[in-house]
TIDO-293499 format. One record per residue: residue in one letter; y, z negated, x of N, C-alpha, C in turn. Coordinates in steps of 0.2 Angstrom, whole numbers, padded with zeros to 4 digits, always signed. Each point is the difference from the previous one (the first is absolute). Layout:
N
AYZXYZXYZX/...
***
This chain:
361
X-0294-0055-0422+0005+0002-0005+0006+0004+0004/X+0002+0005-0003+0005+0004+0003+0005+0002-0005/X+0006+0001+0002+0006+0003-0004-0003+0006-0002/X+0001+0002-0007-0002+0006-0002+0005+0005-0001/X-0001+0007+0001+0004+0005-0001-0003+0005-0005/X+0003+0000-0006-0003+0004-0005+0004+0005-0004/X-0002+0005-0002+0004+0005-0004+0001-0003-0007/X+0007+0000-0002+0002-0002-0006-0003+0005-0005/X-0002-0002-0006-0003+0004-0005+0004+0006-0002/X-0002+0006+0001+0004+0006-0003+0006+0002+0004/X+0002-0004+0005+0006+0002+0004-0002+0002+0007/X-0005-0001+0003-0002+0002+0007+0004-0004+0005/X+0004-0005-0002+0004-0004+0004-0005-0006+0003/X+0002-0003+0006-0004-0005+0003+0003-0006-0001/X-0004-0005-0002+0003-0007-0001-0003-0005+0004/X+0003-0005+0002-0003-0005+0005-0001-0007-0004/X-0006-0003+0000-0001-0006-0003-0003-0005+0005/X+0004-0005+0002-0003-0005+0005-0006-0004-0003/X-0005-0002+0004-0005-0004-0002+0002-0007-0002/X-0004-0004-0003+0002-0007-0002+0001-0004+0007/X-0004+0002+0005+0001-0004+0006+0006+0002+0004/X+0002+0006+0000+0006+0003+0003+0006-0003-0004/X+0000+0000-0006+0006-0003-0004+0001-0007+0001/X-0006-0004+0001+0001-0007+0001+0002-0001+0007/X-0001+0003+0005+0002-0001+0007+0008+0002+0000/X+0002+0005-0004+0007+0002+0000+0004-0006-0003/X-0003-0003-0005+0003-0005-0004+0001-0006+0005/X-0005-0001+0004+0000-0006+0005+0005+0001+0005/X+0000+0006+0003+0005+0002+0005+0007-0001-0003/X+0002+0003-0006+0006+0000-0003+0002-0008-0001/X-0004-0004-0002+0001-0007-0001+0002-0003+0006/X-0004+0001+0006+0002-0003+0006+0007+0002+0003/X+0001+0006-0001+0006+0003+0003+0006-0003-0004/X-0001+0000-0006+0006-0002-0005+0001-0007+0001/X-0005-0004+0002+0001-0007+0001+0004-0002+0007/X-0002+0004+0005+0002-0001+0007+0006+0004+0003/X+0001+0006-0004+0004+0005+0003+0004+0004-0005/X+0005-0004-0003+0005+0003-0004+0006+0004+0004/X+0005+0002-0004+0005+0003+0003+0004-0005+0005/X+0000-0006-0002+0004-0005+0005-0004-0001+0006/X-0007+0000+0000-0004+0000+0006+0001+0006+0005/X+0000+0006-0003+0001+0006+0004+0007+0000+0003/X+0005-0002-0004+0007-0001+0003+0000-0005+0006/X-0004-0005-0001+0000-0005+0005-0003+0002+0007/X-0006+0004-0001-0003+0003+0006+0005+0005+0003/X+0004+0004-0004+0005+0004+0003+0005-0004+0004/X+0002-0005-0002+0005-0004+0003-0002-0003+0006/X-0007-0002+0000-0003-0004+0006-0002+0006+0005/X+0000+0006-0002-0002+0005+0005-0008-0001+0001/X-0003-0002-0005-0008-0001+0000-0003+0007-0001/X-0005+0002+0004-0003+0007-0001-0005+0000-0006/X-0003-0006-0001-0005+0000-0006-0001-0007-0002/X-0003+0000-0006-0001-0007-0004-0007-0002+0002/X-0001-0004+0005-0006-0003+0002-0003-0004-0005/X+0004-0005-0003-0003-0004-0005-0003+0003-0006/X+0004+0006-0002-0003+0004-0006-0007+0003+0002/X+0000+0003+0006-0006+0003+0002-0006-0005+0000/X+0002-0006+0003-0006-0005+0001-0002-0002-0007/X+0004+0000-0005-0002-0002-0007-0004+0005-0003/X+0001+0007+0001-0004+0005-0002-0007+0000+0003/X+0000-0002+0007-0007+0000+0003-0003-0006-0003/X+0003-0006-0001-0003-0006-0002-0003+0001-0007/X+0003+0004-0004-0002+0001-0007-0006+0006+0000/X-0002+0002+0006-0005+0005+0000+0002+0007-0001/X+0007+0002-0001+0002+0007-0002-0002+0005+0006/X+0002-0002+0006-0001+0004+0005-0008+0002+0001/X-0004-0005+0000-0007+0000+0001-0003+0005-0006/X+0003-0001-0006-0003+0004-0005+0002+0007+0001/X+0006+0002+0002+0002+0007+0001-0004+0003+0006/X-0002-0004+0005-0004+0003+0005-0007+0001-0001/X-0003-0005-0004-0007+0000-0002-0002+0006-0005/X-0003+0005+0003-0002+0006-0004-0005-0001-0006/X-0003-0006+0001-0005-0001-0005+0003-0002-0007/X+0006-0002+0000+0003-0002-0007+0003+0006-0004/X+0000+0006+0003+0002+0006-0003+0007+0000-0001/X+0004-0004+0003+0007+0001-0001+0003+0006+0004/X-0002+0002+0005+0002+0006+0004+0007+0001+0001/X+0002+0007+0001+0006+0001+0001+0005+0000-0006/X-0003+0001-0006+0003-0001-0006+0003-0007+0000/X-0005-0005+0001+0002-0007+0000+0006-0002+0004/X-0001+0003+0007+0005-0001+0005+0007+0003-0003/X+0000+0006-0002+0006+0003-0002+0003-0003-0006/X-0003-0003-0005+0003-0003-0005+0003-0007+0002/X-0003-0003+0005+0003-0006+0002+0006+0001+0005/X+0000+0006+0003+0006+0002+0004+0005+0002-0004/X-0001+0003-0006+0005+0002-0004+0004-0006-0003/X-0004-0006-0001+0004-0006-0002+0003-0003+0005/X-0002+0000+0006+0003-0003+0006+0006+0004+0002/X+0000+0007-0001+0006+0004+0001+0005-0002-0005/X-0002-0001-0006+0005-0001-0005+0004-0007+0001/X-0003-0004+0004+0003-0007+0001+0002-0001+0007/X+0000+0006+0004+0003+0000+0007-0004-0005+0004/X-0006-0001-0001-0004-0005+0004-0001+0002+0007/X+0003-0004+0004+0000+0001+0008-0007-0002+0003/X-0005+0004-0002-0007-0002+0003-0003+0006+0003/X-0005-0001+0004-0004+0006+0003-0006+0001-0003/X+0000+0000-0007-0006+0001-0004-0003+0007+0001/X+0005+0005+0000-0002+0007+0000-0004+0001+0007/X+0004-0001+0005-0003+0001+0007-0006-0003+0001/X-0001-0007-0001-0006-0003+0001-0006+0002-0004/X+0001+0001-0006-0006+0002-0004-0002+0007+0001/X+0005+0005+0001-0002+0007+0002-0004+0000+0007/X+0003-0004+0005-0004-0001+0006-0007-0003+0000/X+0000-0005-0004-0007-0003-0001-0005+0004-0004/X+0003+0005-0004-0005+0004-0003-0003+0005+0005/X+0005+0003+0004-0003+0004+0006-0004-0003+0005/X+0002-0006+0002-0005-0004+0004-0007-0002-0003/X+0000-0001-0006-0006-0001-0004-0005+0006+0001/X+0003+0006-0001-0004+0006+0000-0002+0001+0008/X+0003-0003+0005-0002+0001+0006-0004-0006+0003/X-0001-0005-0005-0005-0005+0002+0003-0006+0004/X+0007-0001+0000+0003-0005+0003+0000-0006-0004/X-0005-0003-0002-0001-0005-0005+0004-0007+0001/X+0000-0001+0007+0004-0007+0002+0007+0001-0001/X+0003+0005+0001+0007+0001-0001+0002+0001-0007/X-0005+0003-0004+0001+0001-0007+0000-0007-0004/X-0004-0005+0002-0001-0006-0002+0007-0004+0001/X+0002+0001+0006+0007-0004+0002+0006+0002-0004/X+0000+0007-0002+0005+0003-0004-0001-0003-0007/X-0006+0000-0002-0001-0002-0007+0002-0007-0001/X+0000-0004+0005+0002-0008+0000+0007+0000+0001/X+0003+0005+0002+0008-0001+0001+0002-0002+0007/X-0005-0001+0004+0001-0003+0007+0002+0006+0005/X-0001+0006-0002+0001+0006+0004+0004+0005-0004/X+0005+0003+0002+0004+0005-0003+0000+0006+0004/X+0001+0006-0003-0001+0006+0004+0005+0006-0004/X+0001+0005+0004+0004+0005-0002-0002+0007+0003/X-0001+0005-0004-0001+0007+0003+0006+0002+0005/X-0002+0003+0006+0005+0003+0004-0001+0007+0001/X+0003+0004-0004-0001+0007+0000+0006+0004+0003/X-0001+0003+0005+0006+0004+0003+0002+0006-0004/X+0006+0000-0001+0003+0006-0004+0000+0007+0005/X+0003+0005-0003+0000+0006+0004+0005-0001+0006/X+0004-0005+0000+0005-0001+0006-0003-0004+0005/X-0006-0003-0001-0003-0005+0005-0007+0002+0001/X-0003-0003+0005-0007+0001+0001-0003-0006+0004/X-0006-0001-0001-0004-0005+0004-0006+0004+0003/X+0000+0000+0006-0005+0004+0004-0005-0004+0004/X-0006+0002+0000-0005-0003+0004-0001+0003+0007/X+0002-0003+0005-0001+0003+0007-0004-0004+0004/X-0006+0002+0002-0005-0004+0003-0002-0006-0004/X+0001-0005+0003-0002-0006-0003+0006-0004-0003/X+0006+0003-0002+0006-0003-0003+0002+0004-0006/X+0003-0004-0004+0004+0002-0006+0007+0000+0002/X+0004+0005-0001+0008-0001+0001+0003+0005-0005/X+0006-0003-0002+0004+0004-0004+0005-0005-0005/X+0002+0003-0005+0005-0004-0004-0001+0002-0008/X+0001-0005-0004+0000+0001-0007+0007-0002-0003/X+0003+0005-0003+0007-0002-0001+0001-0005-0005/X-0004+0000-0005+0001-0005-0006-0007-0002-0002/X-0001-0007+0000-0007-0003-0002+0002-0004-0006/X+0000+0002-0006+0001-0004-0006-0004-0007+0000/X+0003-0005-0002-0003-0007+0000-0002-0002+0008/X+0002+0004+0005-0002-0002+0006+0003-0007+0003/X+0005-0002-0003+0003-0006+0003-0004-0006-0003/X-0004+0001-0005-0004-0005-0003-0008+0000+0002/X-0001+0005+0004-0007+0002+0002-0002-0004+0007/X-0006-0003+0000-0003-0002+0006-0003+0005+0004/X-0003+0005-0004-0003+0006+0003+0002+0006-0002/X-0001+0005+0004+0001+0007-0002-0006+0005+0000/X+0000+0005-0005-0005+0005+0000+0004+0006+0002/X-0002+0002+0006+0004+0006+0003-0004+0006+0000/X+0004+0006-0002-0003+0006+0000+0003+0004+0006/X-0005+0003+0004+0002+0004+0006+0001+0007-0002/X+0002+0004+0005+0001+0007-0001-0007+0004-0002/X-0005-0003+0002-0007+0003-0002-0003-0002-0006/X+0005-0004-0004-0002-0003-0007-0005-0005+0000/X-0001-0003+0007-0005-0006+0000+0004-0006-0002/X-0003-0005-0002+0003-0007-0002-0002-0005+0005/X+0005-0004+0002-0001-0006+0004+0003-0006-0003/X-0004-0006+0000+0002-0006-0003+0002-0005+0006/X+0006-0003+0000+0002-0004+0005+0005-0005-0002/X+0000-0006+0004+0004-0005-0002+0007+0002+0002/X+0005-0002-0004+0007+0002+0002+0003-0003+0006/X-0003-0006+0002+0002-0004+0006-0003+0003+0006/X-0004+0005+0000-0003+0002+0006+0005+0003+0005/X-0001-0002+0006+0005+0002+0006+0000+0008+0000/X+0006+0002+0000+0001+0008+0000+0002+0002-0007/X+0000-0004-0005+0003+0001-0007+0007-0003-0001/X+0005+0003-0001+0006-0002-0001+0003+0002-0007/X+0004-0004-0003+0002+0002-0007+0008-0001+0000/X+0003+0004-0004+0008-0001-0001+0002+0001-0007/X+0005-0003-0002+0002+0001-0007+0002+0007-0001/X-0001+0002-0006+0002+0007-0002+0006+0000-0004/X+0002-0006-0003+0006-0001-0004-0003+0001-0008/X-0006+0001-0001-0003+0001-0006-0002-0007-0002/X+0004-0003-0005-0001-0007-0002-0005-0002-0005/X-0001+0004-0005-0005-0002-0006-0007+0002+0001/X-0001+0005+0005-0008+0001+0001-0002-0003+0007/X+0004-0005+0002-0002-0004+0007-0002+0005+0005/X+0004+0006+0001-0002+0005+0005+0002-0001+0007/X-0004+0002+0005+0002-0001+0007-0002+0007+0003/X+0003+0002+0006-0002+0005+0004-0005-0003+0005/X-0005+0004+0002-0005-0003+0004-0001+0005+0006/X+0000-0003+0006-0001+0004+0006-0007-0003+0003/X-0004+0005+0002-0007-0002+0002-0001+0003+0007/X-0003-0004+0004-0003+0002+0007-0005-0006+0002/X-0006+0001-0003-0005-0004+0001-0007+0003+0002/X-0004-0004+0002-0007+0002+0002-0004+0000-0006/X-0005+0005-0001-0004+0000-0006-0005-0005+0001/X-0001-0004+0005-0004-0005+0000+0002-0006-0004/X+0007+0000-0001+0003-0005-0005+0000+0002-0007/X-0003+0005-0002+0000+0003-0007-0007+0000-0002/X-0001+0001-0007-0006+0002-0003+0001+0007-0003/X-0004+0004+0002+0000+0007-0003-0005+0000-0006/X+0003+0003-0005-0003+0000-0006-0005+0007-0001/X-0006-0001-0001-0005+0005-0001-0001+0002-0007/X+0000+0007-0001-0001+0002-0007+0006+0001-0004/X+0005-0002+0002+0006+0001-0004+0006+0002+0004/X+0005+0004-0002+0005+0002+0004+0007+0000-0004/X+0005+0003+0003+0007+0000-0003+0000+0002-0007/X-0004+0005-0002+0001+0003-0007-0002-0005-0005/X-0006-0004+0002-0002-0005-0005+0005-0006-0001/X+0004-0002+0006+0005-0005+0000+0006+0003-0004/X+0002+0006+0002+0007+0002-0002+0001+0001-0008/X-0006+0003-0003+0000+0001-0007+0001-0007-0004/X-0004-0004+0002+0001-0007-0003+0006-0003+0001/X+0003+0000+0006+0006-0003+0002+0006+0003-0004/X+0000+0007-0001+0005+0003-0004-0001-0002-0007/X-0006-0001-0003+0000-0002-0007+0002-0007-0001/X-0001-0004+0005+0002-0007+0000+0007-0001+0000/X+0004+0004+0005+0007-0001+0000+0003+0003-0006/X-0003+0006-0003+0003+0003-0006-0001-0005-0006/X-0005-0005+0000+0000-0004-0005+0005-0006+0000/X+0002-0002+0006+0006-0004+0001+0006+0003-0003/X+0001+0006+0002+0006+0004-0002+0000+0000-0008/X-0006+0002-0003+0000+0000-0007+0003-0006-0004/X-0003-0006+0003+0002-0006-0003+0008-0002+0001/X+0002+0002+0006+0008-0001+0001+0004+0005-0005/X-0002+0006-0001+0003+0005-0004+0000-0003-0007/X-0006-0002-0002-0001-0002-0007+0005-0006-0002/X+0000-0005+0005+0005-0005-0001+0007+0002+0000/X+0002+0004+0004+0006+0003+0001+0003+0003-0006/X-0005+0004-0003+0002+0004-0007+0001-0006-0005/X-0005-0005+0000+0001-0005-0006+0006-0004+0001/X+0002-0002+0006+0006-0003+0001+0006+0004-0002/X+0000+0006+0002+0005+0005-0002+0001+0001-0008/X-0005+0000-0003+0000+0001-0007+0003-0007-0004/X-0001-0005+0003+0002-0007-0002+0008+0000+0001/X+0002+0002+0007+0007+0000+0001+0004+0004-0004/X-0002+0007+0000+0004+0004-0004+0000-0001-0007/X-0004-0004-0003+0000-0002-0007+0004-0005-0001/X+0001-0005+0005+0004-0006-0001+0008+0002+0003/X+0001+0005+0004+0006+0001+0003+0004+0004-0005/X+0006-0003-0002+0004+0004-0005+0006+0003+0003/X+0001+0006-0001+0007+0003+0002+0003+0004-0006/X+0006-0001-0001+0004+0003-0006-0003-0002-0006/X-0003-0006-0001-0003-0002-0006-0007+0002-0001/X-0003+0003+0004-0007+0003-0001-0004-0002+0006/X-0007-0001-0001-0004-0001+0006-0001+0007+0004/X+0000-0001+0007-0001+0006+0004-0006+0004-0002/X-0005-0003-0003-0006+0003-0002+0001+0005-0006/X+0006-0001-0003+0001+0005-0006+0003+0007+0003/X+0001+0000+0006+0003+0006+0003-0006+0005+0001/X+0001+0006-0002-0006+0005+0001-0002+0001+0007/X+0005+0000+0005-0001+0001+0007-0004-0005+0003/X+0001-0006-0002-0003-0006+0002-0007+0000-0003/X-0001+0002-0006-0007+0000-0003-0004+0005+0003/X+0002+0006+0002-0003+0006+0003-0003-0002+0007/X+0005-0003+0004-0002-0002+0007-0005-0006+0000/X+0001-0004-0005-0005-0006+0000-0007+0003-0002/X+0000+0005-0005-0006+0002-0002-0004+0004+0005/X+0004+0004+0004-0003+0004+0006-0003-0005+0005/X+0003-0006+0001-0002-0005+0005-0007-0002-0003/X+0000-0001-0006-0007-0003-0003-0005+0005+0000/X+0001+0006-0001-0005+0006+0001-0002+0000+0007/X+0004+0000+0005-0001+0000+0007-0005-0005+0002/X+0002-0006-0003-0005-0006+0001-0006+0001-0003/X-0001+0003-0005-0007+0001-0003-0004+0005+0004/X+0004+0005+0002-0004+0005+0004-0002-0003+0007/X+0003-0005+0003-0002-0003+0006-0006-0005-0002/X+0001-0003-0006-0006-0005-0002-0006+0004-0001/X+0000+0005-0003-0006+0004-0002-0003+0003+0006/X+0004+0003+0004-0003+0003+0006-0003-0005+0005/X+0003-0006+0000-0002-0005+0004-0007-0003-0002/X+0000-0001-0007-0007-0003-0002-0005+0006+0000/X+0002+0006-0001-0005+0005+0001-0003+0000+0007/X+0004+0000+0005-0002-0001+0007-0005-0005+0001/X+0002-0006-0003-0004-0006+0001-0007+0001-0004/X+0000+0002-0006-0006+0001-0003-0005+0005+0003/X+0003+0005+0003-0004+0005+0004-0003-0003+0006/X+0004-0005+0003-0003-0003+0006-0006-0005-0002/X+0001-0003-0006-0005-0004-0002-0007+0003-0002/X+0001+0007-0003-0005+0004-0002-0003+0004+0006/X+0002-0001+0006-0002+0004+0006+0001+0007-0001/X+0005+0002-0003+0001+0007-0001+0003+0003+0006/X-0002+0006+0002+0003+0004+0005+0007+0002+0000/X+0003+0000-0006+0007+0002-0001+0005-0007+0000/X-0003-0006+0002+0004-0005+0000+0006+0000+0006/X-0001+0003+0005+0005+0001+0006+0005+0004-0003/X-0001+0005-0003+0005+0005-0003+0004-0004-0005/X-0003-0004-0004+0003-0003-0006+0005-0006+0003/X-0002-0003+0006+0004-0004+0003+0006+0003+0003/X-0001+0006+0002+0006+0004+0003+0005+0002-0006/X-0003+0001-0006+0004+0002-0006+0004-0006-0002/X-0003-0006+0000+0003-0006-0001+0006-0002+0005/X-0001+0002+0006+0005-0001+0005+0006+0004-0001/X-0002+0006-0002+0006+0005-0001+0004-0002-0006/X-0003-0002-0005+0003-0003-0006+0005-0006+0001/X-0003-0004+0005+0004-0006+0002+0006+0002+0004/X-0001+0005+0004+0005+0002+0005+0006+0004-0004/X-0002+0003-0006+0005+0004-0003+0002-0004-0007/X-0005-0002-0004+0002-0004-0006+0003-0006+0001/X-0003-0004+0005+0003-0006+0002+0007+0000+0002/X+0002+0004+0004+0007+0001+0002+0004+0001-0006/X-0002+0004-0004+0004+0002-0006+0001-0006-0004/X-0005-0004-0001+0000-0006-0005+0005-0005+0003/X-0001-0002+0006+0004-0006+0003+0008+0003+0001/X+0001+0006+0001+0007+0002+0000+0003+0000-0007/X-0004+0002-0005+0002-0001-0007+0002-0007-0002/X-0005-0004+0001+0001-0007-0002+0006-0003+0004/X+0001+0001+0006+0005-0003+0003+0007+0003-0002/X+0000+0007-0002+0006+0003-0002+0002-0003-0007/X-0005-0001-0004+0001-0002-0007+0002-0008+0000/X+0000-0003+0005+0002-0007+0001+0008+0000+0002/X+0002+0006+0001+0007+0001+0003+0001-0004+0006/X+0006-0003+0001+0001-0004+0007-0005-0005+0001/X-0003-0003-0005-0005-0006+0001-0006+0003+0003/X-0001+0006+0000-0006+0003+0003+0000+0000+0008/X+0006+0000+0002+0001+0000+0007+0001-0007+0003/X+0000-0005-0004+0000-0007+0002-0006-0002+0004/X+0000-0002+0006-0006-0001+0004-0003-0006-0003/X+0003-0004-0003-0004-0006-0003-0003+0002-0007/X+0001+0006-0003-0002+0002-0006-0008+0002+0001/X-0004-0002-0005-0007+0002+0001-0001+0008-0001/X+0004+0003-0003+0000+0007-0001+0001+0003+0007/X+0004-0002+0004+0001+0002+0007-0007-0001+0004/X-0003-0005-0001-0006-0002+0004-0006+0005-0002/X+0000+0002-0007-0005+0004-0002+0001+0007+0003/X+0007+0002+0001+0002+0006+0003-0003+0000+0007/X+0001-0005+0004-0001+0000+0007-0008+0001+0000/X-0004-0004-0003-0007+0000+0000-0003+0007-0001/X+0002+0003-0005-0003+0006-0002+0003+0006+0005/X+0006-0001+0003+0002+0005+0005-0004-0001+0006/X-0001-0006+0002-0004-0002+0006-0007+0003+0000/X-0003-0001-0006-0007+0003-0001+0000+0007+0000/X+0005+0003-0003+0001+0008+0001+0000+0002+0007/X+0004-0003+0004+0001+0002+0007-0007-0001+0003/X-0004-0005-0001-0006-0001+0003-0005+0005-0001/X+0000+0002-0007-0005+0005-0002+0002+0007+0003/X+0006+0001+0001+0002+0006+0003+0005+0005-0005/X+0003+0004+0003+0005+0005-0004-0004+0003-0005/X+0003+0001-0006-0004+0003-0006-0002+0007+0002/X+0004+0004+0004-0001+0007+0002-0006+0000+0005/X-0001-0005+0004-0005+0000+0005-0007-0002-0004/X+0001-0004-0005-0006-0002-0004-0002+0006-0004/X+0005+0004-0003-0002+0006-0004-0003+0005+0005/X+0002+0001+0006-0003+0004+0004-0007-0002+0002/X-0001-0006+0001-0007-0002+0001-0005+0001-0006/X+0003-0002-0006-0004+0001-0006-0002+0008-0001/X+0005+0004+0002-0001+0007-0001-0006+0003+0005/X+0001-0003+0006-0005+0002+0005-0007-0002-0002/X-0001-0006-0003-0006-0003-0002-0003+0005-0005/X+0004+0002-0005-0002+0004-0006-0002+0006+0003/X+0003+0004+0004-0002+0006+0003-0006-0001+0004/X-0001-0005+0004-0006-0001+0004-0006-0001-0004/X+0000-0003-0005-0005-0001-0005-0002+0006-0003/X+0005+0004-0002-0001+0006-0004-0003+0005+0005/X+0001+0000+0006-0004+0005+0005-0007-0002+0001/X-0001-0007-0001-0007-0002+0001-0004+0002-0006/X+0003+0000-0006-0004+0002-0006-0001+0007+0000/
***
């Protein structure tokens, strides 16, 4: 069973309909997170400086959620993962679900079944470590050395999936001698900076897959988290502006407020559709999936920034309160945008890809 992408009759528009199994899994994930990780729990994790919610992640693993998302036979695919991540993002769930599942899907393609089973059980967590343009990881002789500036969910990961400058992938335990991590100041995505100087004998090199296969899925997964955060930020802003009264009238009665909130909703929908489009193309094995993932990343970097700035501004001074959840949504989406890269750089990469494929044709 797969999520279906169909043309709406007479419109030429694409609509997305999750399968029954995907919808049931999303309902289960939502119920578990709502039960264990409400606003108060997230605030408590912030106060305790906890990087992630181990109890919540263990509950998802015990319920079979992680295993189901990793098991390709169930047909949940990237769409199933994206739908779950949207709900997790809407609730600011501090869990390494995106990094672990995306890594497990890549390891599965490379035949590393033992590690995949451990991640499905929740006993192993992982995060993709992809160097940006400002950093590199080189292979010199028998060693890997370099630096990855930001590894989202890296603080919660027991293992890393590292991409080197030749686009090869290496799977390694984070506690391996020669790997050191440092806080990035990124709070909601559990990010760390990673410095690497290790022997390749301590790693597992993945055969048959490279950085491209990992990066597109990772971009799609991170975009899904941002979609959920933006969706909830817009919903909370609609509620706040409808209840907040100034000069005898709700803020939502002001035309300027309505326009900006509407623009934020439209941006969120564009993010959601491009993210689900990329996920569905990955599930279909379509050659255009990587480009679609890049498009989703661009929408997240541009639209996501507009959305959370608008929702924070429409809350007035309350939006700048560090204890206000609107501020937490703002931080999460901006952190994801920074990880994905500058919008102009993503647009340049997208344009280069379009030109390259046009020349091939």
